[in-house]
N, C-alpha and C positions, 0 to 999 in steps of 0.2 A: 297208383295211377300208372298204367302201362298201355302200350299200343304201338302200332306200326305207323311211322310218319314218313311221308315222301317229301323231300326237300329239294327245291329248285332255287338255288341262291340268287340273290340280286347281285349283279356284277359290280355294283358300287359298295358292297358290304363284305367285310371279312366274316364269313359265317362259321369260322372255327370255334369261336366262343359259344355260338348257338348250338353247334353239334355237341360240344362238351357238356352244355347244360342239359340237352336232351338225353345224353348218355347217363348223366348223374340222376336224372329223374326216372330212369329205367325204361326209356323208350328204345325200340328198335327203329333204325332209320335207314333210308336209302337216298343217296344223293344223285339227282339228275343233273347232267351237265348243261342242259338247255331246255327250252320250252317243249320242243318236240319229244325229247327224251322223257319229259314228265308225262306227256300224254301216253306214250308207249308203256311206261311203267304202270301208270294208273289203270290202263285197260288190261294189262296182262297179270297184275298182282293185286292182292287185297290190301288196302291201306285204311287206317282209321281217320287220318286227316292229312292234308297237304299244306306245307309252308312254301309259299311261292313269292319270289321277288317280282316287283313290277318291271324292273329293267332286265330283260332276258337278252342274251347275245344274238338270238336268232328270230325272235318273234315279239311283237308288242305285247306287253303284259295284259292289257285290257282284252285284246283279241284272244289271247290264250285262256283267259278266264271265261270268255264267252263260249269258246269251244268246249271247255270242261263242262259248263253248265248246260250246253246244248246236247251233250251226250246222255241219253237216258240211263246208261249204266253208271255214269259218274256224277249225275246231277245232285245226288245226296252225299257226295264226298265233301266233308267240310274243308273249306279253304281259308287259311289265314294269310293275308298279304303282308309281306315284310318289305320295309323300305328304309333307305338311308335318309330320306327327307320326310319330315313331318308336315305333310300337305293335306289339310282337311278336305279340300276339294277332291284330291285324288282318292282319299279314303272313302268319301261319300260315293264317288263313282264306282269304286270296287264293291262297296256294299250293295249298290243298286244292281250290279252285274251278278250278284249272288255270293260274294265273299261273306264268310261268317264274321270275320274280325280282321284286325290288323295289328302289327307289332312294329314300332319304330326302333331303329338301331340307335345306340347300343342296346342290347337286350337285357332288360332288368329281370333277374331270376324270379322275383316274386310275381311280377306282372306276367311273365312267360308262363309260370306254373298256373296262375289263375285263369288265363285265357285258354290254355290247352285244356284245362279241366272243364271250362264252360263248353268248349267245342265237343269234347268227348261226351259230355252229358247230353248235348243235343244229338250227337250221333247215336248215343244209347237210346234216346227217345225214338229216333228213326228206326233203329233196329228192333225196338220193342213194338213199334207200329207194324213193322213188317211181320213180326212174329204173330201179332194179333190178327193181321190179315191172313196169314197162313192157316191159323186155326179156324178163322171164319170161312175159308174156302172149303173146309170139310163139311160145312153145313149144306143144306139143300140149295139148289140153284136159285130159288127165289130169295134166299137170304143174301146171296151175292149181289142181287139186283137192288137190295135195300140198304144193307150195311155199308158196302164199299162206296157207292156214290154219296151216301150221307156223310161218311167220314171225310171225303174230299171236300164236300160242301162246308162242313164244319171247319176244316183247316183253312178254307179260303175266306171265312168270315172274319172281318177285321174289327167289327164292333163288338165289344165284350158283352154288352147287355143283350144284343141280338143273338150272339152265340149262345148265351144261357137260355134264352127263349127257344131257340131252335132245338136245343137238346131236349127240353121238356116236351115241346110239341111233337117232335118226331117219336119220342118214346111213347107218348100217349097214343099217337096214331098207329104205331106198330101193334100195340096191345088193345087198341080200341078202349082205352081207359077214360073215365070221366074226369079224373083229377090228377094233377101232378105237382110235385113240390121239389125244388132243388135247393139244397143247403150247401154252403161253402164253409170249410174249416178256417177259422180265424187264427191269427198268430197267438192269441191268448187262450187257445184250446176251447173254443166254443163253436157250436153249429149255428150259423147265421142263415136266416131265411132269405134266399135270393130271389126265387120265383115261386109263385103259387097260382095255379089255374084250376078252376072247377067249372066245366062247361055248363052243366045243367043249372047252376046257380048264377051264371054269368059273372063269375069272379075272375079278375085278372089283376094280380098284384105283383109288383116288382118288374124287372126288365126295363126296356127302353121307354115304353109308354104307360105302363101300369102304375098304380099308386104304390107308395111304400108299404112293404109288408109290416103290419102293426104288431107282430108277435116278437117277444123277447128271444134272444139267442138261447140255445140250450147248452149248458155247461157240460163238457166232456168228463170233468173230474169234480168231485165234491170239494168245495172251497175249504172246509174245515179239516177233513180227514185226508184229502188228496186221493181218495179211492176212485176208481173208474165208475162212471155213471152209466150203468147198464139198464137204467129204469125205462128209457124210451127206446123203441126199436131203431130210430134213426141214430141215436148216440151209440147203441150197441153195434150197429153196422159200421159206424165210423171207427170205433175202437178196435173191433175184431177184424175188420176188412172182409167180412163175409156177408153174402146176401141173405135176406130173410123174406120168405114167402108165406104169408098168413092168409088162409082161406076166408076167415071171418074174425075180425078183431074183437067182436063181442063174445066170442067163444074161447079166447085165449087168455091165459093168466101169466104168460111169460113176460109181458110188458105192460106198462101203464099207458092206457089210451084214454084216460079221463079227459084230457084236453080235447081230443077228437070227439068224444061222446058229447061234451059240452057244446062243441061247434055244431054237431048234428042237432042237438036240442034247439039251439037258437035259430037254426036255419031250416028246420024241418027236413033234414037230410038224413041219409042212412049210409054210413061208411061200412063197407063189408070187406071185400078182398083188398089186400095190401101187399105190394111188392117193393122192397127197399134194397137198393144195390149200391155198393161203394164206387167212387171214382178214384182210381189210383194213378199216381204219377209214375215217372220213369224208375224211381227207386222203391216202388211198391208202397209208398206212403199215401194214405187217404187224404185227398184234397177237397172232397165233396161227397154228398150223398144224394141220390136220385130216388124219389119215392113216388109210386103210382098207386092210385086208389080206384077201386071199382072197375075191373075189366068187364066189358059187356059183350054178350053174344052178338055176333054181327047180324044174325037173322031175327032173333026175338027181342034183342035189347036187354035181356035179363042179365043181372049182375052175376058173374061167375068168378071162380078162382083163377088166378094167373097160372097158365100151364107151364110145364117145365120148358117146353119149346120157347114160349114167350120170355121166360126168365133168361134163357140162353141168348136170345136175340137182344134183350135189353142189356145184358151184361156185355155183349159185344159192342153195342152202341155206347155203353158207359166207358168202355175201354177207348173207343175212338174219341169220345167227347173229352176224356181225361187227357189224351195226347194233345188234342186241340187246345184245351185250357192251359195245359202245361207249356205248350209252345208259345201261346199268347203271353203268359206270365213271364216266360224266359225272355221273350223279345222285349217286354216292357222293362225287365231288369237290365237287359243289355243296353237299352236306350238310356236308362237312368245311370248305368255305369259309365257310358260314354260321356254323358253330361257331367257326372261327378268327376270323372278324370279330367275333363276340360277345366272344371272349376278348380280342381286341385293344382293343375298346371299354372293357372292364373294365380292361385294362392301362393304357390312356390315362388313365382316371379315377384309377387308383392313382398313376400318374406325376404327374398334375396335383397330387396331394396333396403331392408333394415340392417343388413350387414354392410360394412364399409367396402366400397368398390376398390379403393386404393388405400393401403396403409400409409400412414405419414412417413416421410423421409426425415430421419433425424441424423444429422452428422455425428459420426462416431458410434452409431447404433444400428442394429440389424433387427428388423421385426418381420415375422412371418406367421401366417395362420393356416389351419387346415380344418375343413368343415365337411363332414360326411353324414348327412341325415339318413336315418334308418327307413324313413317313409318319405312321401312327397314333400311333406312339411315337417318342421322340427321344433322341439322344445328347447334345444340348445341355442345359445347365441354368444357372440363375442363382439367387442367394439373397441376401437382405438380412436380417440378424438382429442383435439386440442382444447384445453381448458383456458389457456392464456398463451402468450408468446413463449413462456418458459415452463409450461407444465403440460403434461400429456396424461389423459385418462386411459386406463387399461381395464376392461371389463370382460369377464367370462362368467356365464351362468347356465344353470340347468334346471328346467321346470320338471317337477315330479310327475310327469305323465308323458304320453307320446301322441303323435298325430295332431289333428286339427285343434282340440282343446288346448293342448300344450303350446301350439304355435300362436294361438290368439293370446294366451296368457304371456307368452314370451314377448310378443309385440308390446303389450302393456308395460311389462317390467322394463324392457329396453328403452321405451320412449320416456318413461318416468325418470329413470336413472340419468339419461343424457340431459333431459330438460332441467331437472332439479340441479344437477351438477353444474351445468353451464349458467343456470340462473344464480347459483351461489358465487360464481366467478364473474358475475355481471359488472362488478366494479372495475373489471379490467376490459370493459367493452371496447375501449379505444385500441386495444392490442389486436382486435380482430380486423381492424380497418387497414386498408393498404396505404393510407396517407401517412406522411411523416409524423412520428410521435410528437414532435415539437409543435404541431398544429394545435394540440389539445393540452388542456390543463389536467394533469393526472391527479385524481383524488388521493388522499393519504392511503398508504398501503400498510396492512398489518404485518406482523412478523410471520415468518414461514411456519412456525409451530401453530400459531393462532389460525393461520390460513388453512393448514391441513385439518385441524380439528373442526373448524366451523364449516368447511366446504365438504370434505369427504363424508364426515359423520352426518351432517345435516341432509345431504343428498340421499344417503341410504335410509336415514330415519324417515324422511318425508315420503319416500317411495314405499317403505314398509307400512307406515301408518295409513297412507292412502288406500292401499290394497286391503288392509285389515278392516278399515271403516266402511269401505264401499263394495268390496268383493269377497267378503269372508264366506258368503253362501256358496261360493264355488268350491270351497275345500281344496284349494290348490296353493302350492307354495313353490319357491325357487331357492336353490342354493346359489350364492353369488360371491364372487371375488372382485373387489373394486380397488384398484391401486392408482395412485397419482405419482407419476415419475417426474423427477427433476433431472432432465438429461445432462445438465451442466455438472451437477455434483454426483449423480448416480444414486441419489437417495430415493427410495420408494416408500411412501406412506400408504398403508392399505387397511382395509377391513375385509375380513373373511367371514361371510355369513353361512356357516355350515357347509362350505364347499370343499372339494378335494384340495388338500394342501399343495399349493404350487411348490416346485422343487427348484432351489437355487444351487447351481453346481458349476464346476469348471473342470478342466482336464485332470485336476488332482483328485476329484471326487465330489461327493455331495457336501455342500456347505451348510444348508439349512432347509427346513420345511416351514412354509408360511401357514401355520395352523389356524384353525377357526378362532375368531375373536368375538363372535356373536352368533345368535340363532339364525335359522333360515328366514327368508323374507316372506311375509304374508301370513304369519300365524299369530304373533303376539304384538299387540300395540305397545309402543314405547319400549321396544325390546332393548335390553342392555347391550350396547355396542362399544367395543373397545378399539382404539387405534393402535396400530403397530407400525414399526418402521424397520427397514432393512437397507442394505447398501450393496450395489453392484460395482465391483471393481473391474478393471480391464480384463477381458477374457471370460468373465462370468456370463452364464446363461440362466434365464428364468423360464421354466416350462410351466404353463398353466393349462389345465386339461379338465374335461368332464369325466364322470365315471363310466361313460361309454368306452373309454380307452381301456381301463382296467377290467371292465366287465365283459369284454369280448370273450365269447365262448367258442371252444373248438367243437368239432362234430360230435364228440362224446360228452360235451357239457362242461369241460374244464375251463375255468376262468384264466384270462391272461394274467391278471393280478398286478398289484403294486410292486411286488418283489422283482418280477421280470422287468418292469418298467425302470426301476431304480438301477438294476444291474445293467440295463441297456445304456442308461445315461452315464454310468461310471466306466463302461467298457472301452470307450474310445474318445479321442479328441475330435470334435466336430468343427469344421472350418466356419460354418455359418448355420443360421436357423433353418434354411431350406433343406440342407443336408440332414440336419437333425430330425425334422418332421418327416422327411422322406424315409429315413431309416425306421422310425417308429411305425409309420404307416405300413411299410413292407413287413415288419415283424408281426404286427397284429393281423395283417392279412394272411400271412403264412400260418399263424396260429389258428385262425378261424377256418381256413380251408374252404370246404363246400358248405359249411353251416351258414344259415341266414344271419344277417346282421341284426343283433338283438336291440341295440340302442343307438342313439345319435352319438357320433364321435366328433369331438371338437377339441382343437389344440391351439394355443396361442403362445408363441415363443419370442423371447426378448434376449438380445445378446449385446453386451458392451464390447465393442471391437477393441 
């Protein structure tokens, strides 16, 4: 993906990271100092797209956009608006004025790449349309008065069903054909009947007002063998991307016209000449097939074969129609993407609500977390919460997936763990109240060992069994580390369900790894879980992390790995957890370089001061 980009930075944005990302993606770019410079550059040089800030030093961004789109030479230059403020009203106004898309700062590399690609594809559609127009201009003058106005009319049609009807009616009119059918290629590789008109039989199926076409879709490939289906002329044209002009279907043996002949028999009709042409999108993929039947002589009304001239005109029309259809589908996908992105932003805010806003302040202890999702939403989570006045729960987990499914599963696991854990400590309910403890009569309290076993183990077991019994059909699971800290003594009781072993260390080196004591959560009912215990002395650190830390990959695919992480922990004395996590974050960032973030990165650090 390469091209020339014209950049007019927003005065509120540091665009240096954007320029670096453009260079990394292989783009050539020119930076305009202000809005007037952007107009001058755009008129004097050829660019594939423009990145324009709303806040220009010399001209209002909306006015600048209007001037760009009012210039006939620049109207088709795609413009992506960049802004430091995520204002949906401003975005909507820019789109109305002709902007193709927008990008909020800071610039997400994945989002930047996707939106640049979408705009370049649209620009490619426009360039292809221009090429199609150039070829059409080589036809006779009468073609120019038919194809070009028709292409404009098709592009202006906003109703998809009407657009399909218009394509068939105009093709029939050009060739004076009695019948026309339009097929669309479905995602599961079938040709679906979209429109079917036969004037002499008064048949109008599909479209905005017609009845549903009653014929089953035609498979493009054999279900059993996977071989291409060249049996029907329409499937052949769809697979090969070539037109087929048959003077008389009853005289050909190249294709199976048994269904057409049966239609003729039932309706006292006679199908003779047949012209079938493909509709191709911007990357030459067939998105539909247009088929015409029975061209008629304009004077005698006799059925004749489709002339080469008519085939050329219909192919030109099909090219225009394909561009219009592709543009419509692209606009629909863009609208869906904008809605999906909004939903993802809402989902991310909701998910952030599952993470603790503020970590508990424990005298003599230092706690810090770092959370870097690979996507808008994450399958990782961490939690730190009070279980009683003298116990604190520490949780870090990683769902075995990414994106929305993992985020939903994460919310389930997090809610269950916290609810069951606090329920198990419910006999300390008075400790959560602000009133003096003497106001209440405290129930008998079990020993610390019994408390650890019955609370921690039960919470994890109940969570595991609930998921297995109610959600096993999801085929999802999570690794989980759940520890209960006694801040006064430094004792940490824990269960490790298949999670990366946390590291206990101090300035002298690695003291211990808190290895797995049971299987992952969500796979096996009544899974065997073992309790374990460790102790943090003054100066000790405990680093809990997900595999997104060790699985960070460099641009050449090399993993960061546990060895690097352990060496990093042993290499220096860290004054606090913030410094520790900052150092790890910098090191893995340096290792990754320009490579995409592969997995969610989550760390939770504990330090006994």
